[in-house]
N, C-alpha and C positions, 0 to 999 in steps of 0.2 A: 880777704885779699884786697880790701879797699885801699890799702897803703902801697900797693905795687907801683913801682916806678919803672923806669927804663931797664931795671935789673931783671925783669921777667925773662924767662929763658925761652918761651914759646911764642911764636907769632900765631895769628889766628889760622893761617893755612897749616902750620905745623899741628896745631890742636885738632884741626879737622882731619888731617891724615891719620893722626894717632887714634882717633875715636870713631871715625867714619861718619861724623855728624857734619852736615853741610855748613859751609861758612855762613850762609844767610841765617841758618837756624841758630848758630852760635851767637851771632849778633843779636838775634831776637831774645835769646835767653839772657844775654847781658842786659839788654834794655828792660827786661822784666825783673831784673834783680836776682835771677837764679845763679848767675855766674859773674864773679867779679873780675875785673881786668884793670891793669895799669895802662899807662901810655908811654910809648917810647918818645925820644926827643922829637921825632917827626910826627907824633900824634897817633901812631899806630897802636892797636891793642896788643898788650903783652900779658902772658899768663905764666904762672909757675907750674911746677909738676903736679901740685895738688889739684889743679884744674882738670887734669886728665880723668882722675877717678871721680871727681865731682860731676863732670859732664857725663861720664858713663852711668853714674847713679841716676842723673836726670833722665837719661835715655831709657833706662830700665823702668823707671817709674812711669814715664809717659807711655811706654809700650804696653803696660797693663791697664791703661786708660785713666790714670790719675790726672786730674786737672792741675793747672799751674798753681793755684792757691794751695792745694794739698801737697804738691811737690815742695813748694816753698816752706810749708810748715815742717815737713820731714827734715829738710836740709837744715833748717834753723833750730831743730830740736823742740819746737813748740808742741808737736804731737808725734807719738811714735808711729812707726809704720803699721803696727798692729791696729792702733786706734784709727788711723786713716783708712785702712782696708775695711775695717768694720763699718765705718761711716759710709764708705762708697757702696758696700754690699747692701746696707739698709736702704740707701737711696735707690739702688737698682731694683731691689725687691719691691719697693713702693711703686716705682715706675712701671715695672712689669705687671703688677697687680692692677694698676690703673688701665694699662693697655688691654689686659685680659677682660676687664669689666667692659671697656668700650667695645671690644670685638663682640662680646656676647650680647651687649645692648643693641648693636647694629644688626646682629643676626635675629634678635627678638623682633625688631621692627620689620625686617625683611620677611620673616616667617608669618607675620600677622596677615590676615585677610585685608585686602585694600580698604574695605569699609571700616576696619577696626584700627587702622594705623594711627589715626589722629588720637584716639583714646590711648593707644599703646604709648605714643610719644608723650602724652600728658602724664601718664603714669611714671614713665622713666625719668621725666623731668623732676620728679620728687627726689632724685638722687644725683644732683649735679656734682657732688663731692662725696666719694665713697667713704673715707674715714669719718667725715662729718655726719654721714647717714647713721653710722652705728652710734655716734655720740648722741644723736637725737633720740635713738631708741633707749639708750641708757638714761638719758635725762627724763624721758617719759616715765619709765618705771621707778626711777628714784623719786621723782616729784610726786607722782600720782598713786604709787602703790607701796613702795618699801619705806621702812623707817629711815628718816634722814641720816641717822647715825650709820656710819660704815661698819659693818660687822662681817666676819667670815661667812656667815650664812647668807647675808645680803649679797656679798660678792659672788658666792656660788650661784645664787638665783640669777644674778645678772648675766653670768657667763652662759646660762642656759636659755633664758628668756630673751636676751638681746645678743644673739650670737654674732660673731664677726662675719662679714661677707666672705664667701668662698674665695680662695686664692685664684682659682681658675674656674670661674662659674660657667654653667650652661645658660643658654637663653632663658630657660624656665626659672632657674635660680635667680637670675637678675630681675625678672618680672616679679617673682615672689618677694624678694627683698624690698623692692620698691613698694610693693603692696603693704609690707610691714611698716615702712616709713609713713605711708599715707594713713594707716590706722593710728599710729602713734601721734600723728600730727592733728588728729581730729579733736578740736577744742572742746566740743560738747562731751565727748567721751572722757576727756581729762577732767572736766568739771564733775561728771558723775563719779569718777573714781575717787576724786578728792573728797567728795561728800559722803562716801560710804562709811559704815561703822568701823571705827578704829579701836585698837587696844594699845595699852602701854608697852607691853613686852612683845613687840612684833617679831623680834629675833627668835624667841622661844616658840611663837606661833608658827613661823615659817619653818623652823626645824621639825616641828611635829607634822606640818603639812607635807614636808619633803619625805618623811618616813611613810606617811599614808600614800603618797603618790607612787613611791617605790613598790608598795603592796598592790596598788591598783593597776600598774602598767601591764603586768601579764594578763590581768582580767580583761583589760581593754583590747590587748592584742588577740586574745582568744575570742573576742566578740561577745563577751558576757554583758548583758544589759546592766545598767546601774542598779545597785541594790544593797541590801544589808550584808554584813560580813566584817572580817577583821580590818580591812582597809578603811571602811567607813567608821568603824569604832575608833581607830587611831585618829582619824581626821576630826571626829567630834570631840574626842578626849582632849586634843590639842586646843581646840577653841574653848572648851569648858574650863580647862586649867588656867588660861590667861584671863578668863572672866570671873574666876572664882565661883563657878557654877557646877552643877551636877549634870551628868548625861542622862536626861530623861526624854520621853517622847515630846513633851512640851518644848524642851530646850532645842531639840532637833528641828521642830517646826519653826521655832523662832530663828534658829540659825539659817534656815532656808530663806526666810524673809530678809535677814540681815545681809545675805550674800547675793541678793538678787542682781545687783549691778554687775557682778562677776559672771553672770550668764548672758551679758550683752552680746548680741550676734557679732558685733565688731570684734570683740575679744576672741570669740570662737574662730572667726576668720583669721585672726592673727595667729592663733595656734596652728591652724592648717598651713598657713604660709611658712611658719617656722619649720614644720616638717618638710615642706618642699625645699627649703634652703639647706637643712641639715641632713636630710635623707633618713631621719629617724622614723621608724614605723609608728611609734607612740611617743609623742613629745610629753614633756612635763605638763604642758597646758592641756593636752588631751586627757591625761590622767586626772588632773585637777578638775576639769569639766565633768568627768565621769563621777567624781566624788560629790560635786555640787548637785548633780542630777540624782544622785542616790539618796539625798535628803528627802524625808517624807513631805508630801504636800498637805497632808491633813492627819 
């Protein structure tokens, strides 16, 4: 409508009465570029009939909470309404998740004993940005444990060992997740992990470990102490296969020595915290620790 001249059929008051939009708001929309107007010989805004439906569209879009830039994109055809709504929903979901985290964090501090509140605040300060917190967990496991190459097996492990924060966390879950971030940020643990014995085909190794952990989970849940059996046999076989070795008593003792770093108390704490976050009775890490402990010491 940029080219409208005095031939426009509606004055601003007419447009207001037709649409129910206040004159002041119409002027604002014109100034923001959402509504075009011509000018009469006397300098008054004039609009054609198409402005009625355009203004009604603006009003509808504003009524569902869309911002002016999003409304402008829809009117100009730069983005579809479906795309704009999807973007708005994603933004709201992120904002609501952040608010839920903050609420739980405040409750976690309030629930702590007065003498413990400084330590609790220090712990929660490890997660100033919730999305970035998970990124730090993923970075830790990618850098210090998994094969740098992205594989389906590696992605599966990451989804389990670096879970996303709960959408609506409890105070205990917030504390546990912050604890996971603290463990993953421990530089000395990272150095130990990077220095551990590595193999070429870690994807095959992790696949075998995953199968062994699936077998070990019910044993851990039942309270069975670590020991010999099918789960341990599958675990050892996976290690032997990628090293071109045979499963012998000597190999099992050697494997225990090679995996010593993975018995680090900080990793064990991490697995307990994962369980607190996810609510799993037996985490992948719990099953893995059980298998490590099942290796013979002598």
